[in-house]
C-alpha positions in Angstrom: 0.5 0.1 0.0 1.4 3.3 -1.1 1.0 5.7 1.9 2.4 9.6 1.7 5.3 10.9 3.7 6.7 8.9 6.8 3.2 7.2 7.3 3.9 3.0 8.1 1.3 0.4 8.1 0.5 -2.1 9.3 -2.0 -5.4 10.4 -3.0 -4.3 14.4 -3.4 -6.1 17.3 -5.9 -6.2 20.1 -4.0 -3.9 22.5 -4.6 -1.2 19.6 -8.8 -1.2 20.8 -7.7 2.2 22.4 -5.9 4.0 19.4 -8.5 2.7 17.3 -11.3 4.2 19.6 -9.4 7.9 20.2 -9.3 7.8 16.1 -12.8 6.8 15.3 -14.1 9.2 17.8 -12.1 12.2 16.8 -13.8 11.2 13.6 -17.0 11.7 14.7 -16.4 14.0 16.4 -15.5 15.9 13.6 -18.1 14.7 11.6 -21.4 14.4 14.0 -20.1 16.3 16.2 -20.6 13.9 19.5 -19.0 10.6 20.6 -20.4 6.9 19.9 -18.3 4.5 20.5 -16.7 3.1 23.1 -13.5 1.6 23.8 -15.2 -1.5 24.7 -16.9 -1.9 21.3 -14.0 -1.9 19.8 -12.8 -4.8 22.5 -16.2 -6.6 21.9 -16.5 -6.7 18.4 -12.8 -7.5 18.3 -13.4 -10.4 21.2 -16.5 -12.2 18.4 -15.9 -15.4 17.4 -14.7 -15.8 14.4 -12.8 -12.8 14.5 -9.1 -12.4 13.6 -7.7 -8.5 14.5 -4.3 -9.5 12.8 -6.0 -10.7 9.7 -8.6 -8.4 8.9 -7.0 -5.2 9.9 -4.7 -2.8 9.1 -3.7 0.7 11.2 -1.5 3.2 9.5 0.7 5.4 12.1 2.7 8.4 11.8 5.7 6.9 14.1 4.2 5.3 16.5 0.6 7.4 17.0 -2.3 5.2 15.1 -3.7 8.1 13.1 -5.5 5.6 10.6 -7.6 2.2 10.5 -9.6 -0.3 8.2 -11.3 -3.7 8.9 -12.8 -6.0 7.0 -15.1 -8.9 8.9 -15.6 -12.5 7.8 -19.4 -11.3 7.2 -18.5 -9.0 4.8 -18.6 -6.5 7.4 -15.9 -3.3 7.3 -14.9 -0.2 9.5 -12.4 2.1 9.2 -11.7 6.0 10.3 -9.0 8.4 9.5 -8.2 11.4 12.3 -9.4 14.5 11.0 -6.4 16.0 10.7 -4.9 13.6 8.5 -7.7 14.2 5.7 -6.8 14.9 2.5 -3.8 13.2 2.3 -5.1 9.6 0.0 -5.0 7.6 3.4 -8.7 7.2 2.8 -8.5 5.9 -0.5 -5.7 3.8 0.1 -7.5 2.2 2.8 -10.4 1.5 0.7 -8.7 -0.3 -1.9 -7.3 -2.3 1.1 -10.3 -3.2 1.6 -12.0 -3.8 -1.5 -9.2 -6.0 -2.0 -9.2 -8.1 1.7 -13.1 -8.4 1.3 -12.8 -9.7 -2.6 -9.9 -12.1 -1.8 -12.4 -13.8 0.9 -15.0 -14.1 -1.6 -17.2 -11.2 0.2 -18.8 -10.2 -3.2 -20.3 -7.1 -1.3 -18.6 -5.4 1.5 -21.0 -3.0 4.3 -19.1 -0.4 5.9 -21.7 2.5 7.7 -20.8 5.9 7.3 -23.4 9.1 8.3 -24.4 11.0 5.6 -23.4 13.2 3.7 -19.5 12.7 5.2 -16.2 13.2 4.1 -16.2 9.3 4.2 -19.5 9.1 2.8 -18.3 11.7 -0.1 -15.3 9.5 -1.0 -16.7 6.1 -1.0 -19.3 8.3 -3.6 -16.8 8.9 -5.5 -14.3 5.4 -5.1 -17.5 3.8 -7.3 -19.2 2.4 -3.6 -23.7 2.7 -3.6 -25.5 3.5 -0.7 -27.4 0.0 0.2 
């Protein structure tokens, strides 16, 4: 995956749940004005039977700080967040391509990602050819 500047990517581990929460919370606060996610939501999702965090996630880091992430579950469901300060650099586009590729490799013809209508994520996904389901 091509990332701008000195950003790096690696699969996430369960120890990254707090950082995923922080990035997602920053995105929610910026986009909808309220934080809806709790760290327990991330932990709970990652503890579900069949969850394979390292095989189904990718984190983007600036040094040691998580600035974006994406995940694909076995059910054809995905999630992603890019910290608002890191938007406009191609990170979301790279993560969208990664999620499409991984879902396809897993045999999922459709990948569902829930995003707020009209949000930057919604605009990006529509521009990349995704549609509302």
